[in-house]
KENU-474254 format. One record per atom (N, C-alpha, C): residue number from 1; residue in three letters; atom name; x, y, z. Coordinates in steps of 0.1 Angstrom, whole numbers, plus 2048, in hexadecimal, padded with zeros to 3 digits. Layout:
N
site n: NUM, res: ALA, atom: CA, east: X, north: Y, up: Z .
...
//
This chain:
53
site n: 1, res: MET, atom: N, east: EB8, north: D77, up: 1C8 .
site n: 1, res: MET, atom: CA, east: EB0, north: D7B, up: 1BD .
site n: 1, res: MET, atom: C, east: EB5, north: D88, up: 1B6 .
site n: 2, res: ILE, atom: N, east: EBB, north: D91, up: 1BE .
site n: 2, res: ILE, atom: CA, east: EC1, north: D9D, up: 1B9 .
site n: 2, res: ILE, atom: C, east: ECD, north: D99, up: 1AF .
site n: 3, res: LYS, atom: N, east: ED4, north: D8E, up: 1B3 .
site n: 3, res: LYS, atom: CA, east: EDF, north: D89, up: 1AA .
site n: 3, res: LYS, atom: C, east: ED9, north: D85, up: 19C .
site n: 4, res: TRP, atom: N, east: ECE, north: D7F, up: 19C .
site n: 4, res: TRP, atom: CA, east: EC8, north: D7B, up: 18F .
site n: 4, res: TRP, atom: C, east: EC3, north: D87, up: 187 .
site n: 5, res: ILE, atom: N, east: EBE, north: D91, up: 18E .
site n: 5, res: ILE, atom: CA, east: EBA, north: D9D, up: 187 .
site n: 5, res: ILE, atom: C, east: EC6, north: DA3, up: 180 .
site n: 6, res: LEU, atom: N, east: ED1, north: DA5, up: 187 .
site n: 6, res: LEU, atom: CA, east: EDD, north: DAB, up: 181 .
site n: 6, res: LEU, atom: C, east: EE2, north: DA3, up: 176 .
site n: 7, res: ILE, atom: N, east: EE2, north: D95, up: 177 .
site n: 7, res: ILE, atom: CA, east: EE7, north: D8D, up: 16C .
site n: 7, res: ILE, atom: C, east: EDE, north: D8F, up: 160 .
site n: 8, res: LEU, atom: N, east: ED1, north: D8F, up: 162 .
site n: 8, res: LEU, atom: CA, east: EC8, north: D91, up: 156 .
site n: 8, res: LEU, atom: C, east: ECA, north: D9E, up: 150 .
site n: 9, res: LEU, atom: N, east: ECC, north: DA9, up: 158 .
site n: 9, res: LEU, atom: CA, east: ECD, north: DB6, up: 152 .
site n: 9, res: LEU, atom: C, east: EDA, north: DB7, up: 14A .
site n: 10, res: VAL, atom: N, east: EE5, north: DB1, up: 14F .
site n: 10, res: VAL, atom: CA, east: EF2, north: DB1, up: 148 .
site n: 10, res: VAL, atom: C, east: EF0, north: DA9, up: 13B .
site n: 11, res: ALA, atom: N, east: EEA, north: D9E, up: 13C .
site n: 11, res: ALA, atom: CA, east: EE8, north: D96, up: 130 .
site n: 11, res: ALA, atom: C, east: EE0, north: D9D, up: 126 .
site n: 12, res: ALA, atom: N, east: ED5, north: DA4, up: 12A .
site n: 12, res: ALA, atom: CA, east: ECD, north: DAC, up: 121 .
site n: 12, res: ALA, atom: C, east: ED5, north: DB7, up: 11A .
site n: 13, res: ALA, atom: N, east: EDE, north: DBD, up: 122 .
site n: 13, res: ALA, atom: CA, east: EE6, north: DC8, up: 11C .
site n: 13, res: ALA, atom: C, east: EF0, north: DC2, up: 112 .
site n: 14, res: VAL, atom: N, east: EF6, north: DB7, up: 115 .
site n: 14, res: VAL, atom: CA, east: F00, north: DB1, up: 10C .
site n: 14, res: VAL, atom: C, east: EF9, north: DAC, up: 0FF .
site n: 15, res: LEU, atom: N, east: EEE, north: DA5, up: 101 .
site n: 15, res: LEU, atom: CA, east: EE7, north: DA0, up: 0F6 .
site n: 15, res: LEU, atom: C, east: EE1, north: DAB, up: 0ED .
site n: 16, res: GLY, atom: N, east: EDD, north: DB6, up: 0F3 .
site n: 16, res: GLY, atom: CA, east: ED9, north: DC2, up: 0EB .
site n: 16, res: GLY, atom: C, east: EE4, north: DC8, up: 0E3 .
site n: 17, res: LEU, atom: N, east: EF0, north: DC9, up: 0E9 .
site n: 17, res: LEU, atom: CA, east: EFB, north: DCE, up: 0E1 .
site n: 17, res: LEU, atom: C, east: EFF, north: DC5, up: 0D6 .
site n: 18, res: LEU, atom: N, east: EFE, north: DB8, up: 0D8 .
site n: 18, res: LEU, atom: CA, east: F02, north: DAE, up: 0CD .
site n: 18, res: LEU, atom: C, east: EF7, north: DAC, up: 0C3 .
site n: 19, res: GLY, atom: N, east: EEB, north: DB2, up: 0C5 .
site n: 19, res: GLY, atom: CA, east: EE1, north: DB2, up: 0BB .
site n: 19, res: GLY, atom: C, east: ED6, north: DA7, up: 0BC .
site n: 20, res: PHE, atom: N, east: ED7, north: DA0, up: 0C8 .
site n: 20, res: PHE, atom: CA, east: ECD, north: D95, up: 0CA .
site n: 20, res: PHE, atom: C, east: EC1, north: D9B, up: 0D2 .
site n: 21, res: ASN, atom: N, east: EB9, north: DA2, up: 0CA .
site n: 21, res: ASN, atom: CA, east: EAE, north: DAA, up: 0D1 .
site n: 21, res: ASN, atom: C, east: EA4, north: DA2, up: 0D8 .
site n: 22, res: ARG, atom: N, east: EA0, north: D97, up: 0D2 .
site n: 22, res: ARG, atom: CA, east: E96, north: D8E, up: 0D8 .
site n: 22, res: ARG, atom: C, east: E9B, north: D88, up: 0E5 .
site n: 23, res: LEU, atom: N, east: EA7, north: D83, up: 0E5 .
site n: 23, res: LEU, atom: CA, east: EAD, north: D7E, up: 0F2 .
site n: 23, res: LEU, atom: C, east: EAF, north: D89, up: 0FC .
site n: 24, res: SER, atom: N, east: EB2, north: D94, up: 0F7 .
site n: 24, res: SER, atom: CA, east: EB4, north: DA0, up: 100 .
site n: 24, res: SER, atom: C, east: EA7, north: DA3, up: 107 .
site n: 25, res: GLY, atom: N, east: E9C, north: DA3, up: 0FF .
site n: 25, res: GLY, atom: CA, east: E8F, north: DA6, up: 104 .
site n: 25, res: GLY, atom: C, east: E8A, north: D9C, up: 10E .
site n: 26, res: ALA, atom: N, east: E8D, north: D8F, up: 10B .
site n: 26, res: ALA, atom: CA, east: E8A, north: D84, up: 115 .
site n: 26, res: ALA, atom: C, east: E91, north: D86, up: 122 .
site n: 27, res: ALA, atom: N, east: E9E, north: D89, up: 121 .
site n: 27, res: ALA, atom: CA, east: EA5, north: D8B, up: 12E .
site n: 27, res: ALA, atom: C, east: EA0, north: D97, up: 135 .
site n: 28, res: LEU, atom: N, east: E9D, north: DA1, up: 12E .
site n: 28, res: LEU, atom: CA, east: E97, north: DAD, up: 135 .
site n: 28, res: LEU, atom: C, east: E8A, north: DAA, up: 13B .
site n: 29, res: SER, atom: N, east: E81, north: DA3, up: 134 .
site n: 29, res: SER, atom: CA, east: E74, north: D9F, up: 13A .
site n: 29, res: SER, atom: C, east: E76, north: D97, up: 147 .
site n: 30, res: GLY, atom: N, east: E7F, north: D8E, up: 147 .
site n: 30, res: GLY, atom: CA, east: E82, north: D86, up: 153 .
site n: 30, res: GLY, atom: C, east: E87, north: D8E, up: 15E .
site n: 31, res: ALA, atom: N, east: E8F, north: D98, up: 15B .
site n: 31, res: ALA, atom: CA, east: E94, north: DA1, up: 166 .
site n: 31, res: ALA, atom: C, east: E89, north: DAA, up: 16B .
site n: 32, res: LYS, atom: N, east: E80, north: DAF, up: 162 .
site n: 32, res: LYS, atom: CA, east: E75, north: DB7, up: 167 .
site n: 32, res: LYS, atom: C, east: E6B, north: DAE, up: 170 .
site n: 33, res: LEU, atom: N, east: E69, north: DA2, up: 16C .
site n: 33, res: LEU, atom: CA, east: E61, north: D99, up: 174 .
site n: 33, res: LEU, atom: C, east: E67, north: D97, up: 182 .
site n: 34, res: LEU, atom: N, east: E74, north: D95, up: 183 .
site n: 34, res: LEU, atom: CA, east: E7A, north: D93, up: 190 .
site n: 34, res: LEU, atom: C, east: E7B, north: D9F, up: 198 .
site n: 35, res: ILE, atom: N, east: E7C, north: DAB, up: 192 .
site n: 35, res: ILE, atom: CA, east: E7C, north: DB8, up: 199 .
site n: 35, res: ILE, atom: C, east: E6E, north: DBA, up: 19F .
site n: 36, res: GLY, atom: N, east: E64, north: DB6, up: 198 .
site n: 36, res: GLY, atom: CA, east: E56, north: DB7, up: 19D .
site n: 36, res: GLY, atom: C, east: E54, north: DAE, up: 1A9 .
site n: 37, res: ILE, atom: N, east: E59, north: DA2, up: 1A8 .
site n: 37, res: ILE, atom: CA, east: E58, north: D99, up: 1B4 .
site n: 37, res: ILE, atom: C, east: E5F, north: D9E, up: 1C0 .
site n: 38, res: VAL, atom: N, east: E6B, north: DA3, up: 1BE .
site n: 38, res: VAL, atom: CA, east: E73, north: DA8, up: 1C9 .
site n: 38, res: VAL, atom: C, east: E6C, north: DB4, up: 1CF .
site n: 39, res: LEU, atom: N, east: E67, north: DBD, up: 1C7 .
site n: 39, res: LEU, atom: CA, east: E60, north: DC9, up: 1CC .
site n: 39, res: LEU, atom: C, east: E54, north: DC5, up: 1D5 .
site n: 40, res: ILE, atom: N, east: E4C, north: DBB, up: 1D0 .
site n: 40, res: ILE, atom: CA, east: E40, north: DB7, up: 1D7 .
site n: 40, res: ILE, atom: C, east: E44, north: DB1, up: 1E4 .
site n: 41, res: LEU, atom: N, east: E4F, north: DA8, up: 1E4 .
site n: 41, res: LEU, atom: CA, east: E53, north: DA2, up: 1F1 .
site n: 41, res: LEU, atom: C, east: E59, north: DAD, up: 1FA .
site n: 42, res: PHE, atom: N, east: E60, north: DB7, up: 1F5 .
site n: 42, res: PHE, atom: CA, east: E65, north: DC1, up: 1FE .
site n: 42, res: PHE, atom: C, east: E59, north: DC9, up: 204 .
site n: 43, res: LEU, atom: N, east: E4F, north: DCC, up: 1FC .
site n: 43, res: LEU, atom: CA, east: E44, north: DD4, up: 202 .
site n: 43, res: LEU, atom: C, east: E3C, north: DCC, up: 20C .
site n: 44, res: LEU, atom: N, east: E3B, north: DBF, up: 20A .
site n: 44, res: LEU, atom: CA, east: E34, north: DB6, up: 214 .
site n: 44, res: LEU, atom: C, east: E3C, north: DB6, up: 221 .
site n: 45, res: MET, atom: N, east: E49, north: DB5, up: 220 .
site n: 45, res: MET, atom: CA, east: E52, north: DB5, up: 22C .
site n: 45, res: MET, atom: C, east: E51, north: DC3, up: 232 .
site n: 46, res: LEU, atom: N, east: E51, north: DCD, up: 22B .
site n: 46, res: LEU, atom: CA, east: E51, north: DDB, up: 230 .
site n: 46, res: LEU, atom: C, east: E44, north: DDD, up: 239 .
site n: 47, res: PHE, atom: N, east: E39, north: DD9, up: 234 .
site n: 47, res: PHE, atom: CA, east: E2C, north: DDB, up: 23B .
site n: 47, res: PHE, atom: C, east: E2A, north: DD0, up: 245 .
site n: 48, res: GLY, atom: N, east: E32, north: DC6, up: 247 .
site n: 48, res: GLY, atom: CA, east: E31, north: DBC, up: 251 .
site n: 48, res: GLY, atom: C, east: E27, north: DB1, up: 24E .
site n: 49, res: ILE, atom: N, east: E23, north: DB0, up: 241 .
site n: 49, res: ILE, atom: CA, east: E1A, north: DA5, up: 23E .
site n: 49, res: ILE, atom: C, east: E21, north: D98, up: 23C .
site n: 50, res: LEU, atom: N, east: E2D, north: D99, up: 237 .
site n: 50, res: LEU, atom: CA, east: E35, north: D8D, up: 235 .
site n: 50, res: LEU, atom: C, east: E41, north: D8E, up: 23E .
site n: 51, res: VAL, atom: N, east: E43, north: D84, up: 247 .
site n: 51, res: VAL, atom: CA, east: E4F, north: D84, up: 250 .
site n: 51, res: VAL, atom: C, east: E58, north: D79, up: 24C .
site n: 52, res: ILE, atom: N, east: E64, north: D7C, up: 249 .
site n: 52, res: ILE, atom: CA, east: E6E, north: D73, up: 245 .
site n: 52, res: ILE, atom: C, east: E78, north: D71, up: 251 .
site n: 53, res: ALA, atom: N, east: E78, north: D66, up: 257 .
site n: 53, res: ALA, atom: CA, east: E80, north: D64, up: 263 .
site n: 53, res: ALA, atom: C, east: E8E, north: D5F, up: 260 .
//
């Protein structure tokens, strides 16, 4: 999932430089959503609520 976050962040940066602001915003929104999901899963694993074997 971290790989997808990095891909979306690079895509947002490149699209922003090329002037595709709406596509850049969409890629950035997707990256922020995935970052939120990763943080929630990390916190659940940290507190022992979710155990990934």
